[in-house]
N, C-alpha and C positions, 0 to 999 in steps of 0.2 A: 400392230399395224404394219410394222416393218417386215414381219414374216409373210403377211398376205401380199404385200407389194413385191417381195422377193419371189414368192411362188408365181404370181401373175407374170412378172417380168421374165422369169425362167421359162415358164410355159410358152409365152409369146415368142421368145427367142428360139425355143425348140421347134415350135410350129413353123417359124420363119425358115429355119434350116431344113426341116422336113419337106417344105414346099419346093425346094430346089433353090439353092443360093443364088444362082445366076439370074433367073427370071424374077425371083422375089426381090432381089436387089434393084433390078431395073424398074420394077413397079414402085418400089420405095423411092427411088430417085424421081419418078414422075409425081408421086405424092408430095415430096418435098418441093419440087418445082411449082406445083400447084399452090402450096402454102406460100411460097415466095411471091408469086404473082398476086395472090389474094392480099397479102400484107402491103405490097407495093401499091395496089389499087386503093386500098383503104387510106393510105397516107396521101394519095394524090386526089382524093375526092374533093377536098376543099380548095386546093391550089390549082389543079389542072384536071378538069373533068374529062378532057379528050384522052389523056394518057390513061386515066382510070378506066375508060370505056375500052381502050385497046387491050388492056390487061385481061378483060373478060374473054377475049378470043384465045389468049395464051393459056388461061385457066382451063378453058374448054378443050383445047388441043392436048394439054398434058394429061388431063383426066381420060380422054379417049385413048391416048397412047398407052396409059397404064392398063386400061381395060383390054386393049388388043394384046399387049404383052402377057397379061394374065391368061387369056384364052390360048395364046400360042404356047405358053408354058404347060397348060393343061393337055394340049395335044401331044406335046413332046413327052410328057409323063405317061400318057396312054400308049404311045408308040414304044417307049422303053419297056413298059410292062408286057406288051405283046411280043416284043423281041425276045424277052427272057422266056416267055411261055413257049415261043416257037423253038428256042434253042434247047430247052429242057424236055419238051415234049409232054409235059404233064401240067395239069391245071392246079397248081398249088394255091390255095386261097390267100396265103400271106403275100404272094407275089402280086396277085390281082389287087388285093387291098392296098398294098404299098403304092402301086401305080395310080389307083383311083384317089388315094390320099393326096399325092402330089398334084394330080389334076384338079381336085377340089380346092386345095389350099391356094394355089396360084390364081385360080379363077376368083375365089372369094376375095383375095387381097386386091385383085384388079377391079372387082365390083365395088369394093370399099373405096378405092381411090377415085373411081368414077363418081360415086355417090357424094363424096366429100367435095369434089370439084363442082358438081352440079348444084349442091347446096350452097356453096360459096357464091356461085354465079347468081343464084336466086336472091340471096341476102344482099349482094352488092347492087343488083338492079333495083331492089326496093330502096336501098339507101340513096342511090343516085337520083331517084325521082323525087 
């Protein structure tokens, strides 16, 4: 079991680094902020429902920001790949594949962040009623 966990952890870390450390880190921060506001909302459901409802907006905003940063990272990855193509003058498939991988990984992580935040909002709205 430890071997499988190590392989998955190593693979996820490698994908994280391949996606571009800057934008992937920013999207990760948005995901963690979304988790923070979700937990804060859950703890305030019984004591102060108004604070819990205000947290929903923060969860929505952090998820949307994560999605926007992921898409922006994908455009930067594509632009970088095209810059290299322009500089070398030849269409090397490995260069194109590398740029597309960066574009897809950052967008995928942004979509994951957005989906988690929307799912959290859905569950919290059900609990609040």
